[in-house]
C-alpha positions, 0 to 999 in steps of 0.5 A, spaced: 026 094 229 020 098 233 022 095 240 030 097 239 030 104 242 026 108 246 027 117 245 024 118 253 030 117 256 034 122 251 035 127 257 038 122 262 043 119 256 046 125 255 047 127 262 050 121 263 055 122 257 056 128 259 058 126 266 062 120 264 066 124 259 067 129 265 069 124 270 074 121 264 077 127 264 078 127 272 082 121 270 086 123 265 088 129 270 090 125 276 094 120 271 097 125 268 099 129 275 102 122 278 104 117 273 112 119 273 113 118 280 109 112 281 110 107 274 114 112 270 122 111 268 124 113 275 118 111 278 116 106 284 113 102 280 116 103 273 112 100 267 118 098 263 119 093 268 113 091 269 112 090 262 118 085 262 115 080 266 107 081 262 104 079 255 100 083 252 094 077 253 095 078 259 095 086 260 093 089 253 096 096 253 098 099 247 105 101 251 106 093 249 108 097 243 113 102 246 113 106 253 117 112 255 115 118 259 114 121 253 109 117 249 105 116 256 104 124 256 102 124 249 097 119 251 094 121 258 094 128 254 090 125 248 084 121 254 084 129 257 083 133 250 078 127 247 074 126 254 074 134 254 071 134 247 066 129 249 064 133 256 063 138 251 057 135 246 062 132 239 059 125 240 053 129 238 056 133 232 059 127 229 056 121 224 054 115 229 060 110 227 065 117 229 061 119 235 062 110 237 070 111 235 070 116 240 068 114 245 072 106 244 079 110 244 078 113 249 076 106 253 082 104 250 087 109 252 085 108 260 086 100 258 092 102 257 093 106 263 091 101 268 093 095 265 100 097 266 098 100 274 100 095 277 097 096 285 096 103 283 090 102 279 087 097 282 081 101 285 074 098 284 072 105 280 077 104 276 075 098 273 069 102 274 069 107 270 072 102 264 066 098 264 061 103 264 066 108 259 066 100 255 058 100 255 058 108 253 060 105 246 055 103 244 049 109 247 049 111 240 049 120 239 043 125 237 043 120 231 039 115 234 034 114 241 037 111 246 037 103 244 033 099 250 038 094 250 044 098 253 040 103 257 037 095 260 045 093 260 048 100 264 043 099 270 044 091 270 052 094 271 048 099 277 045 093 281 052 090 281 055 095 284 050 097 289 047 090 290 055 086 291 057 093 296 050 090 301 052 083 300 060 083 303 058 088 307 053 083 311 057 077 309 063 080 313 063 084 319 059 084 324 057 092 325 053 091 320 049 087 322 047 090 327 049 097 325 055 100 329 059 101 323 059 107 323 061 109 330 068 108 327 068 108 319 068 116 318 074 117 323 078 110 320 075 111 311 082 112 308 080 119 306 077 124 311 074 129 307 073 135 311 066 134 314 067 127 316 070 130 323 062 133 323 058 127 321 064 121 326 060 126 332 053 125 330 049 122 335 050 114 335 042 114 333 044 117 327 049 112 325 045 106 326 040 110 321 044 112 317 048 104 316 040 102 316 040 107 309 045 104 307 042 096 307 036 100 303 039 102 298 044 097 297 040 091 298 033 093 296 033 099 291 036 095 286 032 091 285 027 096 283 031 099 277 028 093 273 021 095 275 016 098 271 017 107 270 016 111 274 018 107 280 025 105 277 026 112 275 024 114 284 030 108 284 036 111 281 033 119 285 034 114 291 041 112 290 042 118 287 041 121 294 044 116 298 050 117 293 051 125 295 050 123 302 058 119 301 059 125 297 059 130 303 061 125 308 068 123 305 073 122 299 072 116 294 076 119 288 070 118 283 066 112 285 060 116 288 060 120 282 059 116 277 054 111 282 051 118 279 053 117 273 050 111 271 043 112 275 042 118 271 040 113 263 035 109 269 030 117 269 027 117 264 021 113 260 014 116 259 011 116 265 016 119 268 017 124 263 010 126 263 010 127 272 016 130 272 014 135 266 021 133 263 022 136 255 019 131 251 023 128 246 026 130 240 025 127 233 030 121 232 031 117 225 031 110 225 036 106 228 041 102 222 042 096 221 048 095 222 048 098 230 041 093 231 047 088 230 052 090 234 048 092 240 045 085 239 052 082 240 054 086 245 048 085 250 050 077 249 057 078 250 056 081 256 050 076 258 056 070 258 061 074 262 056 076 267 056 069 268 063 069 273 060 076 277 053 072 278 056 066 280 061 070 285 054 074 288 051 067 291 058 065 294 059 064 301 066 066 299 064 073 295 069 077 293 069 084 294 072 086 288 075 082 282 075 084 275 075 076 271 077 078 264 083 083 262 079 088 259 075 089 265 068 088 261 063 085 266 067 085 274 063 085 281 064 090 286 064 091 293 066 096 298 068 096 306 066 088 308 071 090 312 070 097 317 077 099 321 075 100 329 083 104 330 085 109 324 092 108 324 097 113 319 104 112 318 108 118 318 114 119 313 120 124 317 127 126 314 133 129 318 139 132 315 143 130 321 150 126 319 148 121 325 141 118 329 142 120 335 137 121 341 137 128 339 136 128 332 131 132 329 126 130 325 122 133 320 115 130 317 113 130 311 106 132 308 102 129 304 096 132 299 091 128 302 092 123 308 092 126 315 098 128 318 098 134 320 093 134 326 091 141 326 089 140 318 082 141 316 081 134 312 082 137 304 076 136 299 080 131 294 074 127 291 073 127 284 080 126 283 085 120 286 091 120 289 093 114 289 101 114 294 096 118 299 091 112 297 097 106 299 099 109 304 092 109 309 093 101 306 100 101 309 098 102 316 093 096 317 099 091 314 106 091 312 105 086 306 100 092 303 107 097 303 113 092 301 112 092 293 113 100 293 114 103 300 122 101 300 123 104 294 118 110 297 123 111 301 130 111 297 127 116 292 125 122 298 133 119 300 134 121 293 132 126 292 127 124 286 122 130 284 117 126 280 116 123 287 117 129 291 112 132 287 106 127 289 108 130 297 104 137 300 111 139 303 117 137 302 121 139 309 127 139 305 128 144 299 136 144 298 137 137 298 136 130 300 136 128 308 140 123 309 136 118 313 129 118 313 123 113 317 117 111 318 113 112 324 106 109 325 101 112 329 095 112 332 090 118 330 083 120 333 079 125 331 079 130 336 073 132 342 070 138 341 073 141 347 079 140 343 078 143 336 075 149 341 082 149 344 087 148 341 084 147 333 086 140 332 082 136 327 086 130 330 089 127 336 095 122 335 099 117 339 104 114 337 105 107 337 111 106 334 118 104 328 115 102 322 121 102 319 127 105 323 132 110 320 134 109 313 140 111 310 143 111 302 149 107 305 146 100 310 152 099 314 150 106 317 144 105 317 144 099 321 149 101 326 145 108 327 140 105 328 141 100 334 
C-alpha cells in the first residue's frame, strides 16, 4: 500500500527512537538504584507481599513466576543493556522483526516492574513511557519507511497528554483561570530545581504570561498537531519550547523530556523537509505484508481503547491520570489540576539518646532531592526519578498518602536498614541506628533576595508541629517518653 509509509518522517523517527531508548535507560537505572529499599524483599512495600494478594490478570508481570531481589536486579540490568543497545542504534542493524522484538522485550520488562511497583510507580510518566514504548514496537527501523498510522497514533498520544493537562487545569483550580497559579507553583511544586528560586521571583505579570502561554500550548496547539505540514511541525516545535521551559523551572522526572521526544516524529513531511533544508530521505524497501497487517491491527486496537480516555476528556468529572487496562496501553493524562498555595515539608529526625526530654538533641536526615537544609540549592535531578522524595511531598499534603509506607520507613531507620538508608543523601547515624525517630511538619518558603544575600539560605522555614511523635522500637517506651 503506497499510503502506508512516508519516508519524509525518517529523521523524526530516528530521533524519537534514540530519545525514547535513552529515557528507558534512565528509567531502568532509577529502578536499579532504588528498588531494594522501596519494593525489595526488605523494602518498605515488598513485592512478595504484594504478589500474594494480586492475580496476574490484575497486574501482568514476570514476577508472578518468580521473585527474588537477585532476579529483579537481573531483569532491571537486562533493561539497562537493551535500552543502551537501542539508543546506540542496534535496532537498525537487525531485521525488522528482530527490531520489533527488542522494543517489545523492553516494554514487557518495564511493564513487569511498574505492575509490582505499587505507589512508588504510580506516576503519570511511568504510564506514558509504557504507552510510548508500546507504540515504538511498531514504528519500524531502517528497513522500511515510517508507517503513517503509527505516526498518527504518536500524535494522538501527544494530543491526549497536552490537551488533558490543559482541560484539568481549567476545570479544577480557579487560579489557572485567573492566571495566578504561577504566583505559587514554582515554590510549591514537588521537586524544585536549581532555577526554581529565580522563576519564583519573576515579576507577577511574567507569571501571568507563563500561565497564558501554558493554556495556549495545552488547549490550542494540540489540535494543530493534526494540521497539514508545515503547520504540524510548527506546533511540535512550540510544544518542545514550552517543555524546555518546564525542564528549566523544575524536576518532573522524564515527563518533560518524553513529551519532547513525542513531538519529534511530528516534524517531517515534504513541505517541512524543503522549508528547513532537512536531509532527503533515504531509499526504503516496501513494507512487508505481515508488518502492514500488524500495524493495522494495532491501530484498530488503539482506536477501540481510546473510548475510555475520550469519554474522560469529555466528562465534567475528568480524572487527572488514569490507566484503563493493566497493560497501560491507552491512558489519560493531566498534571497540576490543583496548585498548592503553601509548601509543607516533612523533616525526619533521630536521636541516639536513651530517653526523650526537652533537652534532647535531634539530628536531621538528608534527602537527595527534596528540600531540607535551607542553605542547600535545590539540585537538578530530572530526568532521574527519586521516588521516595516525591512521596515525601505527597505525605506532607496529607497523612493518607503516607499511611502505606511511612511507618515502615521510620522502622527501617530505627533498624538501620542499609537498602533504605541508600535512598537518602545523609544518614546522621553512620555508626549505629538511632534510638528514637520523629517526623515534624514545616512551612517552607523561598527566601527573599535580601535573605539569600545575607544568610546564603535559599529557603526560610517555620515549624508547624509534630507530624508523628517520637517513635522507638519499644512501643511502651515511645508512648511513655512522648507524653
